[in-house]
N, C-alpha and C positions, 0 to 999 in steps of 0.2 A: 276615616279609611285605613284599614290595616292593609302595611305593605305586605306583610308576612302572615301564612296560614299554616297550620298541621295537617297534614292527610294522613289517616289513618288507615290502613288496609288488610286483607284477609291475609295475603301472603305476600311475600318478597323474597328479592334473592340477594344472598349476602355477597361480601366479596370474594369467598372463598368457592361460591358459586352454588352453594347450597340454597334450597328453600326452604323459607322459615316463614312462621306465621307470626302475627303482629306487627309488622313492620309500620314504622312513620318516616315521615317525609316533611321539613321544612320549606315550602316552595314559597317563591316571589315572582309571579306572574308565571312562567313557564322554567325558571330557573331551579335546581334544587338547592338549596342552602346547606342542608344536611340532613340525617338520615340514620334510622337507628331499627331496633326490635324493641319490644316490649312496652313498657312505661312511657306514654309520649311526653315531650315538656308541656308545662302549664300554662307558660304566660304568653302564649298565642292563640288565636282562636283557631277552634279543633274541628273538623269534619270527617266524618266517617264515607270510608269509599264504598261501592258497590261490590260485593262479594265476587272476589277473584284473583289474578294474579299481576304482580306490579314487578316489571324487569326495566332495568337500565336498557339504553339503545343499544342496537346493534350494529357492527360495523362490519361495512361489505369491504374486505381487504383488496379486492380486484375485480372490477366493472369495467365495460364498454360503452358506457350510457348512449354514447354517439351510435351505436348500433342497435338501437331499440327498435329503430324503422324495420331491422330485418327479422322482425318477429315471426315464427311459422315459416320462412323462406329457405331455410335449409333443412334438408329432411333427414328424419332421423336416421342414425346408423350412417352418415357421408362421413365419407376421410376429410381429414382436417385439410387436405389441399384442395379437396370439391367446393369445402365449404369457404376457402380463400376465393376461388373463382368466381364463385354465387354473389358474395359481397362485391367484389371488383364489377359484376357484369349489372347488379342491381342497384348499387346505391347511387351511381351517377347520374340515374335514370330520375330520382327523386328529389325534390324542391327541398329549400333549406327550412321552406316552413315546415314540411312534413317531417323532416327528421327531428325538428326541436320541437315540433308537440308532441312527437312518440317520446321522445327524451322527458318532457316533463310528466307525461303520463305515467312511465315506466315508474319515475324517482317517488310519486306519489301514492302507486300503489305499494313501495316495498315502505314507505312510511306509515302505511296504514297495518303494516304488521310488524313495526317496530325496528326496522333499519333507518337509520339516522346518518350516516356516515360513509363516506363512500374514497377509495382509492381507485381514481378512474383514470382509464388511459383512452387517449384519442390520438388521432394523426392529423387535425382539422385546426390550423390555428385560428380561424374564425369560430368554431364549436368550443374552444380551450376559453375563448372571451367569453362566449356566450354561458359558457358554466359561472366564470365568474362572477356574471350579474346576476346572475337566477337565485331568487331572494331562498328555493327551497333545497337548492342544493349545498349541502355542506360537506368538506372532506378534502383532501389531497387532489391536484391536477396535475397528471404527467402528459407532456405531449411527445408520443411516440415518435422515433424517426426511423421511418420505412426507407428501405432503397440500398438495394445488395450491390449496385453497381454504379459506375459515373456514366452520365452528370447528375441522375436523381439523385445519389446520395450527398453529393455536394448542393446541389438546390433543395432540399430539407433542411440542410444543416445552416443555410444562408437564411432561410424563414424562421428557423427557431434563435438565429442571433438576433434578427430585425425583431421577435418578439419578444425578448429576454430585456433587448433596451427598452420596450415599452411595459413589461410586466415581470415583474421578478417573484411573483407568489407562486408560477409552478414549475413543476421540475422536468427539464429534458430528459428524456429516456431513450431506452434503444429497444426496439421489441421483442429481438432473440438472435440467436447464433447465425441464423439462415434467412433474417429479416432482413436485418441492418449490417453495412459495410465496417469494416476495421477503420474506417477513417472516421464514422459516427460514433464508434466505441471510443475513440480518442475525444472528439470533440465533448460528448457527454461526459467523459472521464474529469477532463479539466472543467466543465460548467456546473457539476453536480456532487462533485469529491464527495463535500462537507455537509451532503444533504440527502437527500433520499434518491434511490431508482427502484422500479418495478420491472423484472426481465422475465419473459415467458422462458422457461428452460425445460427442456428433455419432457415435453408435453407427450409426444410420444415415440415410438422406436425407431421410427424415420429418421430422427435427428442424428440419432447415431450412425445410421448408414450414412446421411448426408456429411458427416465429417471426413467419409472417405470417398466424396464425390460421385454419391451412388442414389440409387433408391426414388420414392416418390417426389420428395422435396426438390431434388436436383430436377428431375423433369418438370414440374410446376414452374421452376425458375426461369428454367428453357423456354417453356410456351410463352411466360413475360417478357422473354427477352432481356433478364436480370440476372442469368447465370454467368458466374465469374469465379475463377479458381484462385481464391486467395491462398496462397503459399500458408502465411501463418498460421492458417488452422487446419489445414490437410494431416490426416491421419492421427489427429491429438482429440481426446475427448472434450467437449463442451465446456467441463468445469476448467479444465487446463488453460483452454485457448482464453476464456473468461478472465480467469487468473493473471495471465501472461500479460494481458493490454490494459490491466488494472480495473478489471470491471466488476471485481469484487470487493475494492477498495471505499466502501461508504459507509456512511454514519449508520444510513437505515437503509438496509436491501432486503428488496422483497424477490423472493424466487418463486415464481409462479407456475404451478402444478406439480413438476417433478414425477409425475405419473409412471416415465420409463426409466427414473434414475435407477443404476445398477446400487449395489454395495458399495463399490469400490467409488461411484461417483457421490455416494452420499458420506462415506467416510474422509473423501478429500473436501467436500464441503463444511464438513464437523470440525475439519483440520485447519482450513482457510478461513473459515468465517464463522464461527461457533454461534458468533451474535445474531446473525442473519435470522429472517421468518420464512417460513415456507408457507404457501398459501393454496390451498386444497380448493377446487371447482369440480364437485365432485358429479353434479347433474349434468354440468356441460361436457365433463369426459366420457361419460355415460352415454350422451347423446351422439358424441363422436365415435362410440365403437371403442373406447380406449378404456382397457382394465387395468386396475392398478395390482401389483404385486409386492408392493414394499413397505404395506402397512407396518409391521412390527420394525423393522428396520428404521423407518422415520419417526415412528413413535421413538424410540430408544436413541435418537440423535439429538445433540444439544439445540437443534435449531426449533425456534418458535414458529409454533403452527397457529394458523390465521384461517379466515374462511371467504371465501370469495364465491360469487356466481357466475364469472365471465360474463358476458352479453346475452341478450334475447336472440341471437340467431342458435345459440345454443341451447338455451334456457326457457324457462315459460315466465320467467320473474326475476328481480333483482332483490328478492326477498332473503335475508340470512336466516330468518326463522324457516325457510321450507327447505333450506339446505342443512340446514341441523338435523330436522325431521328426516330427509334423504340420507343422510351420514348415520345418523341413529341405526335405521334399518339395516346396516351393513355390520354394526354390532362390534366394531373394530375399537371405537371408543365410549369411556364413560360418561354419561349423561352430563357430569360435572367438567371433564374436560372439553366437551363441546360447548359448553355455557361460557368457560372461562374464554375459550379462543375467540368467540363472538365478542365478548364483552371487557373484562379486564384484563386479559392479554393483550389484548390490542387496544385498550387505550395506554396501558404502559408501555409497549413497544413504538407504537404510534407519537405519544407523548398529545394524547389529549388531554385536556384541563378537566377537572369535574364539573368546573362550571360549565361547560359545554355540554354535559351529557346530560339530554333528556330522560326522563320515565317516563315507561307506557304501563297504562293499566288495560290487561285484557280479562274485561268482565265477563265471571261465568267460567271462566278457565278453572282448572286444577294444576297444581303445581309439579307440572312435569311439561316436556318438550311437546308429546304427542298431543295434550289438549289444547296448548297453546295454538299449535298448528291447525287443530281443526277448528277453533273458535275463530283465528287467521283474521282478526280487526283488534285493534289496538287504540286507545283515547291517551295522547299525551297530558302526565300531569299538569296542572295548572292550566289545561285549556279552558276557555271560557265555555 
């Protein structure tokens, strides 16, 4: 019985995110042991793959798999606070079994299009344990502490503390400047400083108004009974506030959205945390009527761009491939830049080891994002 075999393909993706002909892959089971282009090694059994394109697995750098149960529940064009209200009113009526099955189905559909790794955010201690034990989930799990006022913020902190005593493999994080209290910021800073956090930041222009205690987000918090005027954040930019409470002092910092970030915000981030990554969730932003105008400023910033989908409340799937296709239509990034953001840049930034990266064959596809997207179905190399 051969433990290794060489699979030879028609097209593959290089580490520079260029398509190149005649790739070969040494595989053991589903693990890629080595790969290259041109003449394949002769010392192993060799097999020719069907015509098509082989790509390494895509990384979804921002998802809310827990909200897969909210598919089609939030109308297109809803305001971000409308979305929050719909989620709050709807999710509590669903059974745990329904929520979990929707999550399993969403992960499976994303994997069928080549997405294999998630940086997933949830605010349920039960669900984050479910993900830990789910065989087809691979990625980082972030427990999001929501609660802008007491005692709800303290209650969430205690639940996170209890879970950390049982499971040290997840990352506590905050939701945003407007979703998590200063007390929660301090807790996460102390517990996760040397690891990773994922923060929603400047998703909409309403977050700028929020810093002055006005606008739609303030009205939303008042309706929830969560409005508090925290003095340490009044009149300051979200970036300056996060910096002042130490929430930018992390080894791996995922800044999600930045859709409404101004030039001065991006300049400060470039100064404070040039090592950070920013995660674009383009289809989700479009669903919520959020139009980005800072493409060029972010392209020229030192921040590393990664790709996310957000949740099925504001997206049709968790497929990074479909996210790449939507971004390509905007004509703001080259195909190479988009593919790098979804693969090699993500692996490097998130420290995903090469032996954990599956490769997928899109049989019948041509070497471009559009064709991969149209084929829309991939097979892992080494699959029986």
